[in-house]
Every structure is written in C-alpha cells, then in structure tokens.
PDB file with one MODEL, atoms N, CA, C and O in Angstrom:
MODEL        1
ATOM      1  N   MET A   1      22.540 136.324 124.254  1.00  0.00           N
ATOM      2  CA  MET A   1      23.860 136.512 124.817  1.00  0.00           C
ATOM      3  C   MET A   1      23.682 136.768 126.316  1.00  0.00           C
ATOM      4  O   MET A   1      22.885 137.614 126.724  1.00  0.00           O
ATOM      5  N   VAL A   2      24.424 136.036 127.114  1.00  0.00           N
ATOM      6  CA  VAL A   2      24.329 136.143 128.569  1.00  0.00           C
ATOM      7  C   VAL A   2      25.717 136.405 129.135  1.00  0.00           C
ATOM      8  O   VAL A   2      26.692 135.750 128.767  1.00  0.00           O
ATOM      9  N   GLU A   3      25.784 137.377 130.039  1.00  0.00           N
ATOM     10  CA  GLU A   3      27.009 137.568 130.812  1.00  0.00           C
ATOM     11  C   GLU A   3      26.781 136.850 132.130  1.00  0.00           C
ATOM     12  O   GLU A   3      25.976 137.289 132.951  1.00  0.00           O
ATOM     13  N   ALA A   4      27.488 135.746 132.332  1.00  0.00           N
ATOM     14  CA  ALA A   4      27.257 134.894 133.496  1.00  0.00           C
ATOM     15  C   ALA A   4      28.330 135.109 134.554  1.00  0.00           C
ATOM     16  O   ALA A   4      29.522 135.132 134.247  1.00  0.00           O
ATOM     17  N   ALA A   5      27.897 135.266 135.805  1.00  0.00           N
ATOM     18  CA  ALA A   5      28.829 135.266 136.935  1.00  0.00           C
ATOM     19  C   ALA A   5      29.146 133.801 137.229  1.00  0.00           C
ATOM     20  O   ALA A   5      28.235 132.988 137.387  1.00  0.00           O
ATOM     21  N   LEU A   6      30.414 133.469 137.301  1.00  0.00           N
ATOM     22  CA  LEU A   6      30.843 132.077 137.434  1.00  0.00           C
ATOM     23  C   LEU A   6      31.138 131.704 138.879  1.00  0.00           C
ATOM     24  O   LEU A   6      31.714 132.488 139.633  1.00  0.00           O
ATOM     25  N   GLY A   7      30.736 130.505 139.248  1.00  0.00           N
ATOM     26  CA  GLY A   7      31.065 129.968 140.569  1.00  0.00           C
ATOM     27  C   GLY A   7      32.433 129.314 140.551  1.00  0.00           C
ATOM     28  O   GLY A   7      32.982 129.036 139.485  1.00  0.00           O
ATOM     29  N   GLN A   8      32.979 129.068 141.726  1.00  0.00           N
ATOM     30  CA  GLN A   8      34.330 128.511 141.847  1.00  0.00           C
ATOM     31  C   GLN A   8      34.483 127.160 141.159  1.00  0.00           C
ATOM     32  O   GLN A   8      35.590 126.817 140.744  1.00  0.00           O
ATOM     33  N   GLY A   9      33.430 126.394 141.027  1.00  0.00           N
ATOM     34  CA  GLY A   9      33.522 125.083 140.408  1.00  0.00           C
ATOM     35  C   GLY A   9      33.481 125.109 138.884  1.00  0.00           C
ATOM     36  O   GLY A   9      33.673 124.072 138.248  1.00  0.00           O
ATOM     37  N   HIS A  10      33.235 126.269 138.287  1.00  0.00           N
ATOM     38  CA  HIS A  10      33.138 126.354 136.829  1.00  0.00           C
ATOM     39  C   HIS A  10      34.522 126.316 136.195  1.00  0.00           C
ATOM     40  O   HIS A  10      35.464 126.917 136.713  1.00  0.00           O
ATOM     41  N   VAL A  11      34.644 125.612 135.081  1.00  0.00           N
ATOM     42  CA  VAL A  11      35.938 125.445 134.419  1.00  0.00           C
ATOM     43  C   VAL A  11      36.528 126.784 133.957  1.00  0.00           C
ATOM     44  O   VAL A  11      37.744 126.891 133.800  1.00  0.00           O
ATOM     45  N   ARG A  12      35.699 127.796 133.738  1.00  0.00           N
ATOM     46  CA  ARG A  12      36.196 129.105 133.292  1.00  0.00           C
ATOM     47  C   ARG A  12      36.397 130.093 134.445  1.00  0.00           C
ATOM     48  O   ARG A  12      36.722 131.257 134.212  1.00  0.00           O
ATOM     49  N   PHE A  13      36.205 129.639 135.674  1.00  0.00           N
ATOM     50  CA  PHE A  13      36.362 130.525 136.839  1.00  0.00           C
ATOM     51  C   PHE A  13      37.801 131.026 136.943  1.00  0.00           C
ATOM     52  O   PHE A  13      38.748 130.284 136.684  1.00  0.00           O
ATOM     53  N   TYR A  14      37.950 132.285 137.323  1.00  0.00           N
ATOM     54  CA  TYR A  14      39.275 132.872 137.557  1.00  0.00           C
ATOM     55  C   TYR A  14      39.206 133.748 138.809  1.00  0.00           C
ATOM     56  O   TYR A  14      38.146 134.247 139.186  1.00  0.00           O
ATOM     57  N   TRP A  15      40.358 133.916 139.434  1.00  0.00           N
ATOM     58  CA  TRP A  15      40.451 134.741 140.640  1.00  0.00           C
ATOM     59  C   TRP A  15      41.825 135.357 140.683  1.00  0.00           C
ATOM     60  O   TRP A  15      42.792 134.661 140.372  1.00  0.00           O
ATOM     61  N   PRO A  16      41.975 136.573 141.033  1.00  0.00           N
ATOM     62  CA  PRO A  16      40.955 137.538 141.445  1.00  0.00           C
ATOM     63  C   PRO A  16      40.188 138.077 140.235  1.00  0.00           C
ATOM     64  O   PRO A  16      40.604 137.885 139.092  1.00  0.00           O
ATOM     65  N   PRO A  17      39.062 138.754 140.497  1.00  0.00           N
ATOM     66  CA  PRO A  17      38.308 139.355 139.395  1.00  0.00           C
ATOM     67  C   PRO A  17      39.172 140.380 138.653  1.00  0.00           C
ATOM     68  O   PRO A  17      40.106 140.955 139.212  1.00  0.00           O
ATOM     69  N   ARG A  18      38.839 140.584 137.410  1.00  0.00           N
ATOM     70  CA  ARG A  18      39.546 141.574 136.600  1.00  0.00           C
ATOM     71  C   ARG A  18      39.232 142.973 137.116  1.00  0.00           C
ATOM     72  O   ARG A  18      38.226 143.164 137.799  1.00  0.00           O
ATOM     73  N   PRO A  19      40.078 143.959 136.800  1.00  0.00           N
ATOM     74  CA  PRO A  19      39.818 145.333 137.241  1.00  0.00           C
ATOM     75  C   PRO A  19      38.416 145.795 136.829  1.00  0.00           C
ATOM     76  O   PRO A  19      38.008 145.618 135.681  1.00  0.00           O
ATOM     77  N   GLY A  20      37.697 146.380 137.763  1.00  0.00           N
ATOM     78  CA  GLY A  20      36.350 146.877 137.520  1.00  0.00           C
ATOM     79  C   GLY A  20      35.253 145.834 137.650  1.00  0.00           C
ATOM     80  O   GLY A  20      34.078 146.160 137.482  1.00  0.00           O
ATOM     81  N   GLU A  21      35.608 144.575 137.949  1.00  0.00           N
ATOM     82  CA  GLU A  21      34.616 143.517 138.104  1.00  0.00           C
ATOM     83  C   GLU A  21      34.519 143.094 139.561  1.00  0.00           C
ATOM     84  O   GLU A  21      35.470 143.241 140.329  1.00  0.00           O
ATOM     85  N   GLN A  22      33.350 142.563 139.931  1.00  0.00           N
ATOM     86  CA  GLN A  22      33.160 142.045 141.291  1.00  0.00           C
ATOM     87  C   GLN A  22      33.269 140.527 141.334  1.00  0.00           C
ATOM     88  O   GLN A  22      33.534 139.954 142.390  1.00  0.00           O
ATOM     89  N   HIS A  23      33.068 139.880 140.205  1.00  0.00           N
ATOM     90  CA  HIS A  23      33.058 138.417 140.128  1.00  0.00           C
ATOM     91  C   HIS A  23      33.829 137.971 138.899  1.00  0.00           C
ATOM     92  O   HIS A  23      34.278 138.798 138.105  1.00  0.00           O
ATOM     93  N   ALA A  24      33.981 136.678 138.744  1.00  0.00           N
ATOM     94  CA  ALA A  24      34.487 136.099 137.501  1.00  0.00           C
ATOM     95  C   ALA A  24      33.306 136.007 136.540  1.00  0.00           C
ATOM     96  O   ALA A  24      32.245 135.512 136.921  1.00  0.00           O
ATOM     97  N   TYR A  25      33.465 136.469 135.313  1.00  0.00           N
ATOM     98  CA  TYR A  25      32.381 136.493 134.335  1.00  0.00           C
ATOM     99  C   TYR A  25      32.799 135.800 133.048  1.00  0.00           C
ATOM    100  O   TYR A  25      33.988 135.704 132.743  1.00  0.00           O
ATOM    101  N   ALA A  26      31.823 135.322 132.302  1.00  0.00           N
ATOM    102  CA  ALA A  26      32.046 134.804 130.959  1.00  0.00           C
ATOM    103  C   ALA A  26      30.807 135.102 130.126  1.00  0.00           C
ATOM    104  O   ALA A  26      29.691 135.126 130.644  1.00  0.00           O
ATOM    105  N   LEU A  27      31.012 135.327 128.828  1.00  0.00           N
ATOM    106  CA  LEU A  27      29.908 135.547 127.904  1.00  0.00           C
ATOM    107  C   LEU A  27      29.558 134.231 127.229  1.00  0.00           C
ATOM    108  O   LEU A  27      30.435 133.457 126.845  1.00  0.00           O
ATOM    109  N   ALA A  28      28.260 133.992 127.093  1.00  0.00           N
ATOM    110  CA  ALA A  28      27.802 132.765 126.440  1.00  0.00           C
ATOM    111  C   ALA A  28      26.563 133.064 125.609  1.00  0.00           C
ATOM    112  O   ALA A  28      25.723 133.877 125.993  1.00  0.00           O
ATOM    113  N   ASN A  29      26.465 132.405 124.484  1.00  0.00           N
ATOM    114  CA  ASN A  29      25.220 132.390 123.719  1.00  0.00           C
ATOM    115  C   ASN A  29      24.426 131.206 124.246  1.00  0.00           C
ATOM    116  O   ASN A  29      24.873 130.062 124.160  1.00  0.00           O
ATOM    117  N   VAL A  30      23.249 131.484 124.790  1.00  0.00           N
ATOM    118  CA  VAL A  30      22.389 130.424 125.329  1.00  0.00           C
ATOM    119  C   VAL A  30      21.143 130.369 124.457  1.00  0.00           C
ATOM    120  O   VAL A  30      20.469 131.378 124.251  1.00  0.00           O
ATOM    121  N   ARG A  31      20.847 129.175 123.947  1.00  0.00           N
ATOM    122  CA  ARG A  31      19.690 129.014 123.069  1.00  0.00           C
ATOM    123  C   ARG A  31      18.846 127.846 123.561  1.00  0.00           C
ATOM    124  O   ARG A  31      19.349 126.739 123.754  1.00  0.00           O
ATOM    125  N   LEU A  32      17.559 128.107 123.760  1.00  0.00           N
ATOM    126  CA  LEU A  32      16.595 127.072 124.107  1.00  0.00           C
ATOM    127  C   LEU A  32      15.605 126.964 122.959  1.00  0.00           C
ATOM    128  O   LEU A  32      15.056 127.972 122.513  1.00  0.00           O
ATOM    129  N   THR A  33      15.377 125.759 122.483  1.00  0.00           N
ATOM    130  CA  THR A  33      14.346 125.546 121.483  1.00  0.00           C
ATOM    131  C   THR A  33      13.349 124.550 122.050  1.00  0.00           C
ATOM    132  O   THR A  33      13.709 123.681 122.844  1.00  0.00           O
ATOM    133  N   GLY A  34      12.121 124.678 121.649  1.00  0.00           N
ATOM    134  CA  GLY A  34      11.031 123.840 122.131  1.00  0.00           C
ATOM    135  C   GLY A  34       9.745 124.621 122.024  1.00  0.00           C
ATOM    136  O   GLY A  34       9.691 125.641 121.336  1.00  0.00           O
ATOM    137  N   ASP A  35       8.706 124.157 122.694  1.00  0.00           N
ATOM    138  CA  ASP A  35       7.437 124.875 122.718  1.00  0.00           C
ATOM    139  C   ASP A  35       7.510 125.930 123.812  1.00  0.00           C
ATOM    140  O   ASP A  35       7.616 125.601 124.993  1.00  0.00           O
ATOM    141  N   ILE A  36       7.453 127.195 123.417  1.00  0.00           N
ATOM    142  CA  ILE A  36       7.645 128.306 124.349  1.00  0.00           C
ATOM    143  C   ILE A  36       6.304 128.950 124.669  1.00  0.00           C
ATOM    144  O   ILE A  36       5.541 129.302 123.770  1.00  0.00           O
ATOM    145  N   ALA A  37       6.027 129.099 125.962  1.00  0.00           N
ATOM    146  CA  ALA A  37       4.828 129.793 126.426  1.00  0.00           C
ATOM    147  C   ALA A  37       5.273 130.940 127.320  1.00  0.00           C
ATOM    148  O   ALA A  37       5.930 130.725 128.339  1.00  0.00           O
ATOM    149  N   TRP A  38       4.909 132.166 126.932  1.00  0.00           N
ATOM    150  CA  TRP A  38       5.216 133.322 127.777  1.00  0.00           C
ATOM    151  C   TRP A  38       4.185 133.376 128.897  1.00  0.00           C
ATOM    152  O   TRP A  38       2.984 133.454 128.640  1.00  0.00           O
ATOM    153  N   LEU A  39       4.655 133.335 130.131  1.00  0.00           N
ATOM    154  CA  LEU A  39       3.772 133.415 131.292  1.00  0.00           C
ATOM    155  C   LEU A  39       3.611 134.856 131.751  1.00  0.00           C
ATOM    156  O   LEU A  39       2.595 135.221 132.343  1.00  0.00           O
ATOM    157  N   ALA A  40       4.620 135.667 131.475  1.00  0.00           N
ATOM    158  CA  ALA A  40       4.597 137.104 131.773  1.00  0.00           C
ATOM    159  C   ALA A  40       5.554 137.779 130.802  1.00  0.00           C
ATOM    160  O   ALA A  40       6.646 137.273 130.542  1.00  0.00           O
ATOM    161  N   GLY A  41       5.140 138.921 130.270  1.00  0.00           N
ATOM    162  CA  GLY A  41       5.995 139.635 129.337  1.00  0.00           C
ATOM    163  C   GLY A  41       5.761 139.141 127.911  1.00  0.00           C
ATOM    164  O   GLY A  41       4.717 138.546 127.647  1.00  0.00           O
ATOM    165  N   PRO A  42       6.682 139.361 126.994  1.00  0.00           N
ATOM    166  CA  PRO A  42       8.002 139.937 127.277  1.00  0.00           C
ATOM    167  C   PRO A  42       7.907 141.423 127.571  1.00  0.00           C
ATOM    168  O   PRO A  42       7.102 142.150 126.990  1.00  0.00           O
ATOM    169  N   PHE A  43       8.742 141.839 128.477  1.00  0.00           N
ATOM    170  CA  PHE A  43       8.824 143.238 128.840  1.00  0.00           C
ATOM    171  C   PHE A  43       9.961 143.867 128.044  1.00  0.00           C
ATOM    172  O   PHE A  43      11.120 143.500 128.238  1.00  0.00           O
ATOM    173  N   PRO A  44       9.658 144.792 127.168  1.00  0.00           N
ATOM    174  CA  PRO A  44      10.699 145.347 126.307  1.00  0.00           C
ATOM    175  C   PRO A  44      11.636 146.329 126.991  1.00  0.00           C
ATOM    176  O   PRO A  44      12.530 146.881 126.349  1.00  0.00           O
ATOM    177  N   ARG A  45      11.442 146.555 128.288  1.00  0.00           N
ATOM    178  CA  ARG A  45      12.324 147.510 128.976  1.00  0.00           C
ATOM    179  C   ARG A  45      13.766 147.071 128.800  1.00  0.00           C
ATOM    180  O   ARG A  45      14.110 145.901 128.969  1.00  0.00           O
ATOM    181  N   ARG A  46      14.566 148.005 128.469  1.00  0.00           N
ATOM    182  CA  ARG A  46      15.988 147.734 128.372  1.00  0.00           C
ATOM    183  C   ARG A  46      16.715 149.028 128.633  1.00  0.00           C
ATOM    184  O   ARG A  46      16.151 150.114 128.501  1.00  0.00           O
ATOM    185  N   ALA A  47      17.947 148.904 128.996  1.00  0.00           N
ATOM    186  CA  ALA A  47      18.766 150.063 129.300  1.00  0.00           C
ATOM    187  C   ALA A  47      20.115 149.862 128.642  1.00  0.00           C
ATOM    188  O   ALA A  47      20.451 148.758 128.213  1.00  0.00           O
ATOM    189  N   SER A  48      20.872 150.914 128.567  1.00  0.00           N
ATOM    190  CA  SER A  48      22.243 150.798 128.082  1.00  0.00           C
ATOM    191  C   SER A  48      23.152 150.673 129.282  1.00  0.00           C
ATOM    192  O   SER A  48      23.036 151.436 130.241  1.00  0.00           O
ATOM    193  N   ASP A  49      24.070 149.698 129.231  1.00  0.00           N
ATOM    194  CA  ASP A  49      25.014 149.552 130.333  1.00  0.00           C
ATOM    195  C   ASP A  49      26.173 150.528 130.153  1.00  0.00           C
ATOM    196  O   ASP A  49      26.161 151.349 129.236  1.00  0.00           O
ATOM    197  N   ALA A  50      27.158 150.439 131.015  1.00  0.00           N
ATOM    198  CA  ALA A  50      28.265 151.397 131.000  1.00  0.00           C
ATOM    199  C   ALA A  50      29.016 151.410 129.678  1.00  0.00           C
ATOM    200  O   ALA A  50      29.596 152.431 129.310  1.00  0.00           O
ATOM    201  N   SER A  51      29.015 150.281 128.950  1.00  0.00           N
ATOM    202  CA  SER A  51      29.725 150.215 127.665  1.00  0.00           C
ATOM    203  C   SER A  51      28.833 150.647 126.502  1.00  0.00           C
ATOM    204  O   SER A  51      29.287 150.697 125.359  1.00  0.00           O
ATOM    205  N   GLY A  52      27.560 150.961 126.787  1.00  0.00           N
ATOM    206  CA  GLY A  52      26.628 151.371 125.743  1.00  0.00           C
ATOM    207  C   GLY A  52      25.834 150.225 125.133  1.00  0.00           C
ATOM    208  O   GLY A  52      24.987 150.456 124.270  1.00  0.00           O
ATOM    209  N   GLU A  53      26.094 148.983 125.569  1.00  0.00           N
ATOM    210  CA  GLU A  53      25.349 147.836 125.054  1.00  0.00           C
ATOM    211  C   GLU A  53      23.961 147.782 125.672  1.00  0.00           C
ATOM    212  O   GLU A  53      23.771 148.193 126.818  1.00  0.00           O
ATOM    213  N   LEU A  54      22.973 147.269 124.906  1.00  0.00           N
ATOM    214  CA  LEU A  54      21.629 147.110 125.441  1.00  0.00           C
ATOM    215  C   LEU A  54      21.611 145.994 126.474  1.00  0.00           C
ATOM    216  O   LEU A  54      22.236 144.950 126.286  1.00  0.00           O
ATOM    217  N   ASP A  55      20.897 146.218 127.555  1.00  0.00           N
ATOM    218  CA  ASP A  55      20.826 145.276 128.661  1.00  0.00           C
ATOM    219  C   ASP A  55      19.358 145.053 128.984  1.00  0.00           C
ATOM    220  O   ASP A  55      18.643 145.999 129.316  1.00  0.00           O
ATOM    221  N   TYR A  56      18.903 143.803 128.889  1.00  0.00           N
ATOM    222  CA  TYR A  56      17.510 143.464 129.169  1.00  0.00           C
ATOM    223  C   TYR A  56      17.290 143.094 130.632  1.00  0.00           C
ATOM    224  O   TYR A  56      16.196 142.662 130.995  1.00  0.00           O
ATOM    225  N   GLY A  57      18.294 143.253 131.468  1.00  0.00           N
ATOM    226  CA  GLY A  57      18.150 142.965 132.885  1.00  0.00           C
ATOM    227  C   GLY A  57      18.591 141.552 133.223  1.00  0.00           C
ATOM    228  O   GLY A  57      18.999 140.771 132.363  1.00  0.00           O
ATOM    229  N   LYS A  58      18.492 141.261 134.497  1.00  0.00           N
ATOM    230  CA  LYS A  58      19.018 139.981 134.982  1.00  0.00           C
ATOM    231  C   LYS A  58      17.998 138.864 134.859  1.00  0.00           C
ATOM    232  O   LYS A  58      16.788 139.091 134.830  1.00  0.00           O
ATOM    233  N   ALA A  59      18.523 137.661 134.788  1.00  0.00           N
ATOM    234  CA  ALA A  59      17.710 136.454 134.895  1.00  0.00           C
ATOM    235  C   ALA A  59      17.671 136.094 136.371  1.00  0.00           C
ATOM    236  O   ALA A  59      18.716 136.003 137.017  1.00  0.00           O
ATOM    237  N   SER A  60      16.486 135.889 136.905  1.00  0.00           N
ATOM    238  CA  SER A  60      16.339 135.618 138.335  1.00  0.00           C
ATOM    239  C   SER A  60      16.288 134.132 138.658  1.00  0.00           C
ATOM    240  O   SER A  60      16.711 133.706 139.732  1.00  0.00           O
ATOM    241  N   GLY A  61      15.767 133.349 137.722  1.00  0.00           N
ATOM    242  CA  GLY A  61      15.634 131.928 138.011  1.00  0.00           C
ATOM    243  C   GLY A  61      15.576 131.087 136.760  1.00  0.00           C
ATOM    244  O   GLY A  61      15.119 131.523 135.703  1.00  0.00           O
ATOM    245  N   TRP A  62      16.057 129.858 136.913  1.00  0.00           N
ATOM    246  CA  TRP A  62      16.000 128.874 135.822  1.00  0.00           C
ATOM    247  C   TRP A  62      15.825 127.526 136.482  1.00  0.00           C
ATOM    248  O   TRP A  62      16.745 127.006 137.113  1.00  0.00           O
ATOM    249  N   GLU A  63      14.631 126.960 136.334  1.00  0.00           N
ATOM    250  CA  GLU A  63      14.321 125.660 136.905  1.00  0.00           C
ATOM    251  C   GLU A  63      14.109 124.671 135.773  1.00  0.00           C
ATOM    252  O   GLU A  63      13.453 124.984 134.780  1.00  0.00           O
ATOM    253  N   ALA A  64      14.663 123.481 135.923  1.00  0.00           N
ATOM    254  CA  ALA A  64      14.500 122.452 134.902  1.00  0.00           C
ATOM    255  C   ALA A  64      14.007 121.165 135.544  1.00  0.00           C
ATOM    256  O   ALA A  64      14.508 120.732 136.582  1.00  0.00           O
ATOM    257  N   THR A  65      13.009 120.564 134.899  1.00  0.00           N
ATOM    258  CA  THR A  65      12.530 119.241 135.261  1.00  0.00           C
ATOM    259  C   THR A  65      12.533 118.436 133.978  1.00  0.00           C
ATOM    260  O   THR A  65      11.666 118.607 133.121  1.00  0.00           O
ATOM    261  N   GLY A  66      13.512 117.560 133.853  1.00  0.00           N
ATOM    262  CA  GLY A  66      13.661 116.847 132.586  1.00  0.00           C
ATOM    263  C   GLY A  66      13.956 117.839 131.476  1.00  0.00           C
ATOM    264  O   GLY A  66      14.909 118.612 131.564  1.00  0.00           O
ATOM    265  N   ASN A  67      13.133 117.818 130.424  1.00  0.00           N
ATOM    266  CA  ASN A  67      13.312 118.743 129.304  1.00  0.00           C
ATOM    267  C   ASN A  67      12.380 119.933 129.368  1.00  0.00           C
ATOM    268  O   ASN A  67      12.230 120.649 128.377  1.00  0.00           O
ATOM    269  N   ASP A  68      11.747 120.165 130.512  1.00  0.00           N
ATOM    270  CA  ASP A  68      10.884 121.327 130.694  1.00  0.00           C
ATOM    271  C   ASP A  68      11.629 122.357 131.533  1.00  0.00           C
ATOM    272  O   ASP A  68      12.176 122.036 132.588  1.00  0.00           O
ATOM    273  N   HIS A  69      11.643 123.595 131.055  1.00  0.00           N
ATOM    274  CA  HIS A  69      12.405 124.658 131.711  1.00  0.00           C
ATOM    275  C   HIS A  69      11.522 125.870 131.950  1.00  0.00           C
ATOM    276  O   HIS A  69      10.750 126.272 131.079  1.00  0.00           O
ATOM    277  N   ARG A  70      11.642 126.449 133.138  1.00  0.00           N
ATOM    278  CA  ARG A  70      10.957 127.703 133.471  1.00  0.00           C
ATOM    279  C   ARG A  70      12.043 128.728 133.776  1.00  0.00           C
ATOM    280  O   ARG A  70      12.880 128.522 134.654  1.00  0.00           O
ATOM    281  N   LEU A  71      12.016 129.832 133.041  1.00  0.00           N
ATOM    282  CA  LEU A  71      12.991 130.908 133.231  1.00  0.00           C
ATOM    283  C   LEU A  71      12.248 132.195 133.529  1.00  0.00           C
ATOM    284  O   LEU A  71      11.190 132.461 132.959  1.00  0.00           O
ATOM    285  N   ASN A  72      12.815 132.998 134.433  1.00  0.00           N
ATOM    286  CA  ASN A  72      12.208 134.298 134.707  1.00  0.00           C
ATOM    287  C   ASN A  72      13.281 135.324 135.010  1.00  0.00           C
ATOM    288  O   ASN A  72      14.409 135.002 135.381  1.00  0.00           O
ATOM    289  N   GLY A  73      12.884 136.562 134.836  1.00  0.00           N
ATOM    290  CA  GLY A  73      13.796 137.670 135.097  1.00  0.00           C
ATOM    291  C   GLY A  73      13.091 138.987 134.871  1.00  0.00           C
ATOM    292  O   GLY A  73      11.865 139.042 134.765  1.00  0.00           O
ATOM    293  N   GLU A  74      13.862 140.032 134.799  1.00  0.00           N
ATOM    294  CA  GLU A  74      13.300 141.368 134.597  1.00  0.00           C
ATOM    295  C   GLU A  74      12.632 141.503 133.229  1.00  0.00           C
ATOM    296  O   GLU A  74      11.848 142.429 133.018  1.00  0.00           O
ATOM    297  N   TRP A  75      12.924 140.609 132.312  1.00  0.00           N
ATOM    298  CA  TRP A  75      12.400 140.623 130.951  1.00  0.00           C
ATOM    299  C   TRP A  75      11.101 139.846 130.811  1.00  0.00           C
ATOM    300  O   TRP A  75      10.455 139.934 129.767  1.00  0.00           O
ATOM    301  N   GLY A  76      10.690 139.080 131.834  1.00  0.00           N
ATOM    302  CA  GLY A  76       9.463 138.306 131.780  1.00  0.00           C
ATOM    303  C   GLY A  76       9.655 136.906 132.338  1.00  0.00           C
ATOM    304  O   GLY A  76      10.607 136.636 133.069  1.00  0.00           O
ATOM    305  N   GLU A  77       8.720 136.010 131.974  1.00  0.00           N
ATOM    306  CA  GLU A  77       8.801 134.622 132.422  1.00  0.00           C
ATOM    307  C   GLU A  77       8.313 133.711 131.303  1.00  0.00           C
ATOM    308  O   GLU A  77       7.272 133.965 130.697  1.00  0.00           O
ATOM    309  N   VAL A  78       9.068 132.650 131.032  1.00  0.00           N
ATOM    310  CA  VAL A  78       8.697 131.700 129.985  1.00  0.00           C
ATOM    311  C   VAL A  78       8.765 130.280 130.520  1.00  0.00           C
ATOM    312  O   VAL A  78       9.500 129.981 131.461  1.00  0.00           O
ATOM    313  N   PHE A  79       7.975 129.410 129.892  1.00  0.00           N
ATOM    314  CA  PHE A  79       8.027 127.981 130.156  1.00  0.00           C
ATOM    315  C   PHE A  79       8.302 127.325 128.813  1.00  0.00           C
ATOM    316  O   PHE A  79       7.571 127.548 127.849  1.00  0.00           O
ATOM    317  N   VAL A  80       9.356 126.514 128.746  1.00  0.00           N
ATOM    318  CA  VAL A  80       9.743 125.849 127.509  1.00  0.00           C
ATOM    319  C   VAL A  80       9.570 124.346 127.708  1.00  0.00           C
ATOM    320  O   VAL A  80      10.266 123.730 128.515  1.00  0.00           O
ATOM    321  N   THR A  81       8.636 123.772 126.963  1.00  0.00           N
ATOM    322  CA  THR A  81       8.361 122.340 127.030  1.00  0.00           C
ATOM    323  C   THR A  81       9.204 121.623 125.980  1.00  0.00           C
ATOM    324  O   THR A  81       9.283 122.060 124.832  1.00  0.00           O
ATOM    325  N   GLY A  82       9.832 120.521 126.380  1.00  0.00           N
ATOM    326  CA  GLY A  82      10.655 119.755 125.449  1.00  0.00           C
ATOM    327  C   GLY A  82      11.878 120.528 124.994  1.00  0.00           C
ATOM    328  O   GLY A  82      12.269 120.454 123.829  1.00  0.00           O
ATOM    329  N   ALA A  83      12.476 121.261 125.901  1.00  0.00           N
ATOM    330  CA  ALA A  83      13.583 122.158 125.546  1.00  0.00           C
ATOM    331  C   ALA A  83      14.853 121.407 125.178  1.00  0.00           C
ATOM    332  O   ALA A  83      15.205 120.389 125.773  1.00  0.00           O
ATOM    333  N   VAL A  84      15.514 121.947 124.185  1.00  0.00           N
ATOM    334  CA  VAL A  84      16.879 121.561 123.849  1.00  0.00           C
ATOM    335  C   VAL A  84      17.728 122.784 124.160  1.00  0.00           C
ATOM    336  O   VAL A  84      17.474 123.867 123.632  1.00  0.00           O
ATOM    337  N   VAL A  85      18.733 122.619 125.011  1.00  0.00           N
ATOM    338  CA  VAL A  85      19.562 123.739 125.458  1.00  0.00           C
ATOM    339  C   VAL A  85      20.927 123.651 124.793  1.00  0.00           C
ATOM    340  O   VAL A  85      21.588 122.613 124.828  1.00  0.00           O
ATOM    341  N   GLU A  86      21.335 124.757 124.187  1.00  0.00           N
ATOM    342  CA  GLU A  86      22.673 124.856 123.595  1.00  0.00           C
ATOM    343  C   GLU A  86      23.397 126.038 124.226  1.00  0.00           C
ATOM    344  O   GLU A  86      22.838 127.130 124.328  1.00  0.00           O
ATOM    345  N   VAL A  87      24.631 125.824 124.648  1.00  0.00           N
ATOM    346  CA  VAL A  87      25.455 126.892 125.226  1.00  0.00           C
ATOM    347  C   VAL A  87      26.756 126.952 124.464  1.00  0.00           C
ATOM    348  O   VAL A  87      27.457 125.947 124.345  1.00  0.00           O
ATOM    349  N   ALA A  88      27.089 128.124 123.946  1.00  0.00           N
ATOM    350  CA  ALA A  88      28.350 128.333 123.255  1.00  0.00           C
ATOM    351  C   ALA A  88      29.099 129.451 123.978  1.00  0.00           C
ATOM    352  O   ALA A  88      28.720 130.618 123.881  1.00  0.00           O
ATOM    353  N   TRP A  89      30.148 129.101 124.694  1.00  0.00           N
ATOM    354  CA  TRP A  89      30.931 130.082 125.439  1.00  0.00           C
ATOM    355  C   TRP A  89      31.782 130.904 124.485  1.00  0.00           C
ATOM    356  O   TRP A  89      32.359 130.373 123.536  1.00  0.00           O
ATOM    357  N   GLN A  90      31.854 132.183 124.739  1.00  0.00           N
ATOM    358  CA  GLN A  90      32.675 133.085 123.929  1.00  0.00           C
ATOM    359  C   GLN A  90      34.116 132.982 124.370  1.00  0.00           C
ATOM    360  O   GLN A  90      34.394 132.828 125.559  1.00  0.00           O
ATOM    361  N   SER A  91      35.027 133.065 123.438  1.00  0.00           N
ATOM    362  CA  SER A  91      36.443 132.985 123.799  1.00  0.00           C
ATOM    363  C   SER A  91      36.873 134.255 124.518  1.00  0.00           C
ATOM    364  O   SER A  91      36.398 135.352 124.226  1.00  0.00           O
ATOM    365  N   VAL A  92      37.784 134.074 125.463  1.00  0.00           N
ATOM    366  CA  VAL A  92      38.309 135.187 126.252  1.00  0.00           C
ATOM    367  C   VAL A  92      39.494 135.768 125.510  1.00  0.00           C
ATOM    368  O   VAL A  92      40.384 135.048 125.057  1.00  0.00           O
ATOM    369  N   GLU A  93      39.485 137.083 125.396  1.00  0.00           N
ATOM    370  CA  GLU A  93      40.598 137.744 124.700  1.00  0.00           C
ATOM    371  C   GLU A  93      41.629 138.227 125.677  1.00  0.00           C
ATOM    372  O   GLU A  93      42.637 138.808 125.274  1.00  0.00           O
TER     373      GLU A  93
ENDMDL
END
C-alpha cells in the first residue's frame, strides 16, 4: 500500500489540498512480480504515523528500463528483473 503525492498531470489530482495535507494524495496497492534481488535491506524499521498506521518510510527512487525496475527507499533497495507492475487505486470516500 502506497500513499502517493500526485502531480498536476495525474487524473486523480485535486486542488486545493484537503485540510491537514500539503499535497494531493491517493492510496494505491502497488505490486511488482518478477525475480527480486535485495541490494540492501530489507530494513524492518517502521514507525506509527499520526493515525497509528505502520509506516515503512518513503520511497526515494524508482527507475525502470524495459521490464527491469530498481526501487529504493528507507526500507532498502531492490532490483526486479522481468517485472510485471500492477497498480490498483483505492476509491476516495
């Protein structure tokens, strides 16, 4: 589950931000399948956010070349060869 800050070009972008937010956000289930190699981590550090939900930290980068993806963040770094990416956006209430 990812809480994504949305850019102005995203179909789910809204303005102004909701009360208590700095940006437009949306929740999405992001799933990558393929051959996964951990380059660093996984780092199990996690914290509870203001709502009490577990937070594994931010994703810092996501690079894709064809079907190969390298992702990194506070949770570690992975390389996924032959990745299939699925994104399911959560409905806004």
